[in-house]
C-alpha positions as CSV (number, residue, x, y, z in Angstrom):
1,M,-16.4,-23.3,-16.1
2,Q,-14.7,-20.2,-17.6
3,K,-11.5,-19.0,-16.0
4,V,-10.7,-15.5,-14.7
5,Y,-7.2,-14.1,-14.1
6,F,-6.6,-11.0,-11.9
7,K,-3.6,-8.8,-12.5
8,T,-3.1,-6.3,-9.7
9,F,-1.0,-3.1,-10.0
10,G,-0.2,-0.6,-7.3
11,C,-1.0,-0.3,-3.6
12,R,-2.3,-2.5,-0.8
13,T,-5.8,-1.0,-1.3
14,N,-5.8,-2.5,-4.8
15,Q,-4.7,-5.8,-3.4
16,F,-7.7,-5.7,-1.1
17,D,-10.0,-4.7,-3.9
18,T,-8.8,-7.7,-5.9
19,Q,-9.7,-10.0,-3.0
20,V,-13.2,-8.4,-2.9
21,M,-13.7,-9.3,-6.6
22,I,-12.3,-12.8,-6.1
23,S,-14.7,-13.4,-3.2
24,K,-17.6,-12.5,-5.5
25,L,-16.8,-15.0,-8.3
26,K,-19.6,-17.5,-8.1
27,E,-19.9,-18.9,-11.6
28,Y,-16.3,-18.6,-12.7
29,E,-13.0,-20.3,-11.8
30,L,-10.1,-18.3,-10.4
31,S,-7.0,-18.8,-12.7
32,D,-3.3,-18.5,-12.0
33,D,-2.4,-18.6,-15.7
34,E,-3.1,-15.5,-17.7
35,L,-2.3,-17.2,-21.0
36,H,-5.0,-19.7,-20.6
37,S,-7.8,-17.6,-19.1
38,D,-11.1,-16.5,-20.6
39,Y,-11.1,-13.2,-18.8
40,I,-8.2,-11.0,-17.6
41,V,-9.3,-8.4,-15.0
42,V,-6.6,-5.7,-14.7
43,N,-6.9,-3.9,-11.4
44,S,-5.0,-0.8,-12.4
45,C,-2.9,1.9,-10.8
46,T,-2.8,5.5,-12.1
47,V,-0.7,7.3,-9.5
48,T,1.8,8.4,-12.2
49,N,1.9,8.6,-15.9
50,G,4.5,5.7,-15.6
51,A,1.9,3.6,-13.8
52,D,-0.5,4.2,-16.7
53,S,2.2,3.1,-19.1
54,S,2.8,-0.1,-17.2
55,V,-1.0,-0.9,-17.4
56,R,-1.2,-0.1,-21.1
57,N,1.9,-2.2,-21.9
58,Y,0.5,-5.2,-19.9
59,I,-2.9,-4.9,-21.8
60,S,-1.1,-4.8,-25.1
61,S,1.1,-7.8,-24.3
62,M,-2.0,-9.8,-23.2
63,K,-3.8,-8.9,-26.5
64,R,-0.9,-10.4,-28.3
65,K,-0.3,-13.5,-26.1
66,N,-3.9,-14.3,-25.4
67,P,-6.0,-12.7,-28.1
68,D,-9.1,-14.6,-27.2
69,A,-9.3,-13.4,-23.6
70,K,-11.7,-10.6,-22.7
71,I,-9.7,-7.9,-20.9
72,I,-11.6,-5.9,-18.3
73,L,-10.1,-2.7,-16.8
74,A,-10.8,-2.0,-13.1
75,G,-9.1,0.1,-10.5
76,C,-8.0,3.7,-10.5
77,G,-7.0,3.7,-14.1
78,S,-10.6,3.0,-15.1
79,H,-11.5,6.5,-13.9
80,S,-8.5,8.3,-15.5
81,K,-7.8,6.3,-18.7
82,G,-10.7,3.9,-19.0
83,E,-12.8,5.9,-21.5
84,S,-9.9,6.3,-24.0
85,L,-8.8,2.7,-23.7
86,F,-12.4,1.6,-24.2
87,N,-13.0,3.9,-27.2
88,D,-9.7,2.7,-28.8
89,K,-11.0,-0.9,-28.3
90,K,-7.9,-1.8,-26.2
91,V,-10.2,-3.4,-23.6
92,F,-13.5,-5.3,-23.8
93,G,-14.9,-3.6,-20.7
94,V,-14.3,-0.9,-18.1
95,M,-15.6,-1.1,-14.5
96,G,-15.3,1.5,-11.8
97,H,-14.6,1.1,-8.1
98,S,-18.3,1.0,-7.2
99,E,-18.9,-1.9,-9.5
100,K,-16.4,-4.5,-8.2
101,E,-18.9,-6.3,-6.0
102,K,-20.9,-6.9,-9.1
103,I,-18.0,-8.7,-10.9
104,N,-19.9,-12.0,-11.3
105,S,-22.7,-10.4,-13.3
106,I,-20.4,-7.9,-15.1
107,L,-18.5,-10.8,-16.6
108,K,-21.7,-12.1,-18.2
109,N,-21.7,-9.1,-20.6
110,D,-21.5,-10.5,-24.1
111,K,-21.0,-7.0,-25.6
112,P,-18.3,-4.4,-24.8
113,F,-19.3,-2.3,-21.8
114,Y,-18.3,0.9,-20.0
115,Q,-19.7,0.7,-16.4
116,I,-17.9,3.3,-14.4
117,G,-20.3,3.8,-11.5
118,D,-19.6,6.6,-9.0
119,L,-17.0,7.6,-6.4
120,K,-19.2,7.6,-3.3
121,H,-19.5,3.8,-2.9
122,I,-18.3,1.9,0.2
123,D,-17.9,-1.8,0.0
124,S,-19.9,-4.1,2.3
125,T,-18.2,-7.3,1.3
126,I,-16.7,-9.4,4.0
127,V,-13.5,-11.0,2.7
128,E,-12.8,-14.3,4.5
129,E,-9.6,-15.4,2.8
130,F,-6.6,-13.9,1.1
131,V,-5.2,-16.1,-1.7
132,G,-1.5,-16.8,-1.2
133,K,-1.1,-14.6,1.8
134,S,-0.2,-15.1,5.5
135,R,-1.1,-11.6,6.4
136,A,-4.5,-9.9,5.8
137,F,-5.0,-6.5,4.3
138,I,-8.1,-4.7,5.7
139,K,-9.4,-1.7,3.9
140,I,-10.9,0.7,6.5
141,Q,-11.6,3.7,4.4
142,E,-11.7,5.1,0.9
143,G,-10.8,8.4,-0.7
144,C,-8.9,11.5,0.4
145,N,-9.7,15.1,1.3
146,F,-6.1,16.4,0.8
147,A,-5.1,18.3,-2.3
148,C,-1.4,17.6,-2.7
149,S,-0.2,19.3,-5.9
150,Y,1.3,16.1,-7.4
151,C,-1.6,13.7,-6.7
152,I,-4.5,12.6,-8.8
153,I,-5.8,10.0,-6.3
154,P,-8.7,12.1,-4.9
155,Q,-10.0,12.4,-8.5
156,V,-10.1,8.7,-9.0
157,R,-10.9,7.5,-5.5
158,G,-13.2,10.3,-4.4
159,L,-13.4,12.1,-1.1
160,A,-12.6,10.4,2.3
161,R,-15.2,8.1,3.6
162,S,-15.0,5.4,6.3
163,H,-16.1,1.8,6.1
164,K,-18.6,0.8,8.8
165,E,-16.9,-0.3,12.0
166,E,-19.2,-3.3,12.2
167,T,-18.1,-4.4,8.8
168,I,-14.4,-4.0,9.6
169,L,-14.6,-5.9,12.9
170,N,-16.8,-8.7,11.3
171,Q,-14.2,-9.1,8.6
172,I,-11.3,-9.4,11.0
173,T,-13.2,-11.8,13.2
174,K,-13.8,-14.1,10.2
175,L,-10.2,-13.9,9.0
176,A,-8.8,-14.5,12.5
177,S,-11.0,-17.6,12.8
178,N,-9.4,-18.7,9.5
179,G,-5.9,-18.5,10.9
180,F,-4.8,-15.0,10.1
181,G,-2.9,-13.3,12.9
182,E,-1.5,-10.2,11.4
183,F,-3.7,-7.4,10.0
184,I,-2.6,-4.5,7.9
185,L,-5.0,-1.6,7.9
186,T,-5.1,0.1,4.5
187,G,-7.0,2.7,2.5
188,T,-6.4,5.8,0.4
189,N,-5.8,8.0,3.5
190,V,-6.0,5.6,6.5
191,G,-5.5,8.2,9.2
192,S,-8.7,10.0,8.2
193,Y,-10.7,7.0,9.3
194,G,-13.7,7.7,11.6
195,R,-14.0,11.5,11.2
196,D,-17.3,11.0,9.3
197,H,-18.5,8.5,11.8
198,N,-17.7,10.3,15.0
199,T,-14.9,7.9,16.0
200,S,-11.2,7.5,15.4
201,M,-8.4,5.2,14.3
202,A,-7.3,4.7,17.9
203,K,-10.8,3.6,19.0
204,L,-10.9,1.2,16.0
205,L,-7.5,-0.2,16.9
206,K,-8.6,-0.9,20.5
207,K,-11.6,-2.9,19.3
208,I,-9.6,-4.9,16.8
209,S,-7.1,-5.8,19.4
210,Q,-9.8,-7.5,21.5
211,I,-10.8,-9.9,18.7
212,R,-9.6,-13.5,19.5
213,G,-6.7,-14.5,17.3
214,V,-5.4,-11.0,16.5
215,R,-1.7,-11.0,17.3
216,R,-0.3,-8.0,15.4
217,I,-1.9,-4.9,13.8
218,R,0.1,-2.9,11.3
219,I,-1.0,0.4,9.8
220,G,-0.2,0.8,6.1
221,S,0.5,4.6,6.2
222,I,-0.6,7.6,8.2
223,E,-0.1,11.3,7.9
224,P,1.9,13.1,10.6
225,I,-1.0,15.5,11.4
226,Q,-3.3,12.5,12.0
227,I,-1.2,11.2,15.0
228,D,-2.9,12.5,18.1
229,D,-2.6,11.9,21.8
230,E,-5.2,9.1,21.7
231,F,-3.1,7.3,19.1
232,M,0.2,7.9,20.9
233,E,-1.2,6.1,24.0
234,L,-1.5,2.9,22.0
235,L,2.2,2.7,21.0
236,N,3.2,0.6,24.0
237,E,0.5,-2.0,23.4
238,P,2.0,-5.5,22.6
239,W,-0.3,-6.0,19.6
240,M,1.0,-2.9,17.8
241,A,3.6,-3.6,15.1
242,K,6.7,-1.8,16.2
243,Q,6.9,0.1,12.9
244,L,5.0,3.1,11.6
245,H,5.0,4.4,8.0
246,I,4.4,8.2,8.3
247,A,4.1,10.0,5.0
248,L,6.2,13.1,5.0
249,Q,6.9,13.3,1.2
250,H,9.8,15.8,1.8
251,T,11.8,17.4,4.5
252,S,12.3,20.9,3.0
253,D,9.6,23.3,4.2
254,K,9.7,25.1,0.9
255,M,9.1,21.9,-1.0
256,L,6.3,20.9,1.4
257,E,4.6,24.2,0.7
258,I,5.0,23.8,-3.1
259,M,3.5,20.3,-2.8
260,N,0.6,21.8,-0.8
261,R,1.3,19.5,2.1
262,R,0.0,19.9,5.7
263,N,3.1,19.0,7.6
264,N,6.3,20.9,8.4
265,Y,9.8,19.7,9.4
266,K,10.0,21.1,12.9
267,D,6.8,19.2,14.0
268,D,7.8,16.1,12.0
269,L,11.2,15.9,13.8
270,E,9.6,16.2,17.2
271,L,7.0,13.5,16.3
272,F,9.6,11.1,14.9
273,N,11.9,11.5,17.9
274,K,9.0,10.9,20.3
275,I,7.9,7.7,18.5
276,S,11.4,6.4,18.0
277,S,12.1,6.7,21.7
278,K,9.4,4.1,22.2
279,G,11.5,1.6,20.2
280,Y,9.7,2.0,16.9
281,A,11.2,1.6,13.4
282,L,10.0,4.5,11.2
283,G,9.4,4.7,7.5
284,T,8.2,7.4,5.1
285,D,7.4,8.3,1.6
286,F,9.7,10.8,-0.2
287,I,9.3,12.4,-3.6
288,V,12.6,13.2,-5.3
289,G,12.9,15.7,-8.1
290,H,9.6,17.5,-7.8
291,P,9.6,20.9,-9.7
292,G,11.3,23.5,-7.6
293,E,13.7,21.2,-5.8
294,D,17.0,23.1,-6.5
295,E,20.4,22.2,-5.1
296,K,19.8,24.4,-2.0
297,E,16.6,22.7,-1.0
298,W,18.0,19.2,-1.7
299,K,20.9,19.9,0.6
300,I,18.5,21.1,3.3
301,A,16.4,18.0,2.7
302,M,19.3,15.6,3.0
303,D,20.7,17.2,6.1
304,R,17.3,16.8,7.7
305,V,16.9,13.1,6.6
306,R,20.2,12.4,8.3
307,E,18.8,14.0,11.5
308,L,15.5,12.0,11.4
309,P,15.4,8.5,13.0
310,L,14.3,6.8,9.8
311,T,14.7,3.1,9.1
312,H,12.6,2.5,6.0
313,I,11.7,4.6,2.9
314,H,9.5,4.5,-0.1
315,A,11.3,6.9,-2.3
316,F,10.4,7.6,-5.9
317,S,11.4,10.1,-8.5
318,Y,8.7,12.7,-9.4
319,S,6.7,11.7,-12.4
320,K,4.3,14.0,-14.2
321,R,0.7,13.2,-13.6
322,D,-1.9,14.7,-16.0
323,N,-4.6,16.9,-14.3
324,T,-2.5,17.8,-11.3
325,A,-1.2,21.2,-10.2
326,S,2.5,20.1,-10.3
327,I,2.5,19.3,-14.0
328,S,2.8,22.9,-15.0
329,M,5.3,23.9,-12.2
330,K,8.8,25.2,-13.0
331,P,11.7,24.7,-12.9
332,E,11.7,21.0,-13.7
333,I,14.4,18.8,-12.4
334,R,16.3,16.8,-15.0
335,G,15.9,13.1,-14.9
336,N,19.6,12.3,-14.3
337,I,19.7,14.6,-11.3
338,A,16.6,13.1,-9.8
339,K,18.1,9.6,-10.3
340,E,21.3,10.7,-8.5
341,R,19.3,12.2,-5.6
342,H,17.1,9.1,-5.4
343,H,20.3,6.9,-5.2
344,E,21.8,9.2,-2.5
345,L,18.6,9.1,-0.4
346,T,18.0,5.4,-0.6
347,N,21.6,4.6,0.2
348,L,21.4,6.8,3.3
349,I,18.3,5.0,4.6
350,K,19.8,1.6,3.8
351,A,22.7,2.5,6.1
352,K,20.3,3.7,8.8
353,N,18.2,0.5,8.5
354,Y,21.4,-1.7,8.8
355,A,22.4,0.2,12.0
356,F,18.9,-0.3,13.4
357,R,18.8,-4.1,12.6
358,R,22.2,-4.5,14.3
359,T,20.8,-3.2,17.5
360,H,17.4,-5.1,17.1
361,S,18.5,-8.7,16.4
362,D,16.9,-10.3,19.5
363,N,13.4,-11.1,20.5
364,L,12.1,-10.9,16.9
365,E,8.6,-12.1,16.3
366,V,8.3,-13.1,12.6
367,L,5.3,-14.2,10.6
368,L,6.6,-16.5,7.9
369,E,5.2,-16.7,4.4
370,T,5.0,-19.7,2.2
371,G,8.4,-21.0,1.4
372,K,10.1,-23.8,-0.7
373,N,13.2,-25.9,-0.4
374,G,13.4,-25.2,3.3
375,V,13.7,-21.4,2.9
376,Y,11.1,-19.1,4.3
377,Q,10.8,-15.4,4.5
378,G,8.7,-13.1,6.7
379,F,8.6,-9.7,8.4
380,D,9.5,-9.1,12.1
381,Q,7.6,-6.5,14.2
382,Y,9.9,-3.8,12.9
383,F,8.9,-4.6,9.2
384,N,12.4,-6.0,8.4
385,R,12.4,-9.1,6.2
386,V,14.0,-12.2,7.8
387,T,15.1,-15.3,5.8
388,V,14.7,-18.5,7.8
389,H,16.2,-21.9,6.9
390,S,14.5,-24.9,8.4
391,D,13.8,-28.6,7.6
392,E,10.3,-28.2,9.1
393,D,7.3,-26.8,7.1
394,L,7.0,-23.3,8.6
395,S,4.6,-21.9,6.1
396,A,2.3,-19.2,7.6
397,N,3.8,-19.9,11.1
398,W,5.0,-17.5,13.7
399,V,8.6,-18.0,14.9
400,Y,10.5,-16.3,17.7
401,L,14.1,-15.5,16.9
402,N,17.2,-14.5,18.9
403,S,20.6,-13.5,17.7
404,V,19.7,-13.5,14.0
405,E,22.6,-13.0,11.6
406,V,22.5,-9.4,10.5
407,S,24.3,-8.4,7.3
408,D,24.0,-5.5,4.8
409,A,21.9,-7.7,2.6
410,G,19.4,-8.7,5.3
411,N,18.6,-10.8,8.3
412,K,19.0,-14.6,8.4
413,A,18.3,-17.4,10.9
414,E,18.5,-21.2,11.2
415,I,15.8,-23.2,13.0
């Protein structure tokens, strides 16, 4: 039986899409060794030019290290760079998002192929297992209707469209019966779920919580304008992970306008304070060094970050992305300045996270991942990583911890 290796770049949505493809392999063997596989399926990310470079470099390295393997490009990069990579004979085949459920038949192609499909497809696959995971990622929607100036994702994922509620609930029911207890809802723009089906994220959450075996629900990311009263009412529910990742992207109103965002700092601060008062940890995305971010706006931004009750951050320096509005904007911010600002921002949030962990070291509910040599790691309800030392096999187990050892480097516990 021929072997297939999957290399996944990028976000949780891509991780889910890889699981969809794995579940559809009927006549091939899943491989964990890229150097001894007949096929290498590259589930690519194209969110920045740097992401494209990482994918190209990986493909080039595999062509050197395993020249006999047929390399198939999937994921977002297939829609932005697939045609050029195919024409340059860098890959054997290209498959678009709508084709991933056909992976078993696609791999049977004995001649190079370019099968891009469309950007209107919605998966119907029920994934019943996640290879090597103790938590399950559930894709509830696809695409985005926003038009942020720096972002190419709507061009490669399409407009927002929701998965059928029945499919989502069926999927979670099967995974819960297979022992999964934590579910992370993911998608391109998760908070838009249900608007095309006359329902909402909050209604979906309530139904998921009623499924036997569901212990914790976490939301991958949500926009501030998508958090309504119906959603706020759920924040005291015991099955809600006590952490939300709310995508701000910046805290300067001028920069938010330049980025064509839909949020503003005054409303963001009010929202964050309200959610924080309910005992939640709060994370966000933040783009550093976007064109127009002069010293004045950076100072404003940092003063506001200090004011926000943030505990986690996904900060990244602006990277040019072809075919976006931002690529032609001036003035550009020098790379060394962006690097310094990134360092300043992440250090500030690291200190905020440490302060939060020091006051939240009891009553931690941690889902551990697979470990070795008696050392296990997992995330508590606040999405802080905890290292647990134990002589017992605690792989994929829930543990309750009190008085964990909190240090600048992380949380530790002995069982």
